[in-house]
N, C-alpha and C positions, 0 to 999 in steps of 0.2 A: 504493499499500500504505499509506503514512504517512497519507494522508487517510482511509483506511478505519479505521486504528487510532485516529486523532483522533476520528472520528465515534462509534466504540464508547466511547471514554473519555468523550466529552461526554454520551452517552446514559446511561452509568453514573452520572455526576455528577448529572445531572437526576433520575435514579431515586432516588438517595440523598436528594435534597432533598424528595421527596414525602412527605406526612404518612402514617404508617402506618394501615392500616384495621384496626379492632378486631374487626369481625364479618364472617363470611362474607357476610351479607346486604349489607353496605356494599360489599364487593368485587364481588359479583354485580350490584349496581345501578349500579356506576360505569360511566360511558360510556367506550367505547374511546378511548384516547389518539389524537389526530389524528396522521397521518403527517407527518414532516418534509418540506418541500418538497424536490424533487430539486435537486441542486447545479446552479448555472448552468453553461452550456456553457463560458464563459470565466471563469476564475479568475485575476485579476491578483494577483500576489504582493504582500505588504505591504512587503517589503524594498526599500527605495528604490535599492539598488545591484545589484538583480537585472537581468539582461540585458533582460527585457521592459520594466521600468520605465525603464532607461536609454534604450532606443529610443523608448518612449512619451513621455519627457520632451524629446525632441529635435524641434525644428521641422524638421530636415532628414531625418527618417525617418518622416513621416506615411504615405507610400506603403507603406513596409515594414510598419508596424504595421497598416494596413488589410489588406494581403495576409495577415499572420499570422492576423488575425481571420477573413478570408474562407475561409482554408484550414483553420481550426479547428486551428491549430498553436501558439497561445499557450501552452497548458499544457505542451507539450513543451519549448519554449524556456525556460519559467520553472522547469523542474525543478532539482533540486539541482546537476546537473552532475557533474563539470566539463565544460565545452564551449567551443568557439571558434565565434563567430558572425561571419561576413563580412557586414556590414550595408551594402547599397547605399544611397546617398542618394537623395533625391527626384530630383536631377539625373541620377543614374545610370539610374533608371527612365524618365526623360523621353528618353533616348537610344534606347530601344526603338522599334520601328516604331509608328506611330500606331495606336491601338486595341488594342495587345497587353495592356496592364495592365487596361483596361476588360474585355476578353474573358476574361482569367484570373481576375478576381474574381467572375464569375458562379457562382452555386451549382453548376451542372452541371460546372464546370471545377475544383472544389475539389481533386480528386485530382491533376490536373496541376500546379496551383499549389503544392500540398504538396510534390510531387516536386522542383520548382525550389527551394522554400524549404529543403528538406532538403539540397540541393546547396550551401547556404551554411552548414552546420553540421558541425563535426568534434567527435568525442567526444575530450575532453582539452583542456587549456589550452595553447595555443601562443602564445608572445609573439614579437614580430618578431625578436628575437635568436635564436630557436630555429630560424628558417627558413634553408635552405640552397638554393643554386641547383640546380634540377632535382628537388628533393624532391617526392614524391608524398604527398598526404594523402588518406586515405579519408574520404569524407563520409558523412552519415547516410543518404543515399539509395543507398549501395553503389557509387557512382562515385568517381572520384579527380580532384583538381585538382593542378596543378603549380605549385610556387612558383618564383619568379624573384628573385634578389637580385643587384643591380648598383649600384655606386656609392652604397651606403646606401639605395637605393630598394628596397622589397619589393613584389612583385606576386603576385597569385593568378590564375593563367591570364592574362588580359589586363587585369585590373583592378588599379589601384594602391591600396595601403593608404595612406590619407591621415591616419589618426589611430587610436590604440588606447586603449581605456577598460577598465581592469580592473573586473570585476564580482564579486559575491559567489559567482556560480555559473559563473565562467569569465572570458572576455574578449570584447570587442566590438572588431573591426577594421573601421573604417569604410572603405568602398571606393567608387571612382568608376565602377564598372560593375556590371552585373547578371551573375551567373554562370549560364550556361545549360548544363545537363547535356548530354553527348554523346549522340547518338542510340544507342539500344540495338541 
């Protein structure tokens, strides 16, 4: 909605800068204005502290960023939030059975990949101190994860949070495993 409003405002500003036409003949002979090109499928936010840019700037999250792009989920994770993203490292993806990631980034698997990625996103910002043992969090795909807290270590399902990075639109919790949604 904000992008649509920005587009209308930009169009209005451009129209205001056009020289006025004095005669109906000039208006009638003017060529139609070319249409603006369609917005690109992936719009990376300019805010360097946005979740997408944090992940994109990390050498440990190249697989996650590639998955976000393959699933056409970059825009969703770059929105204003607030959200909590559990971000698996490249090493976490490497623990999956051979061929899993390669299979999921194929265009025909985009919907399946998007569901897995949604299972890594919670609406709201949850800091590590907010988590309690046995706490269930609803994720963007409609399923829940279970938090575990013991001896200062915080886990989401079976993945350990190894770092937390505040973002302008929420928080990124770096995790050492990929969260796989339970079967429906």
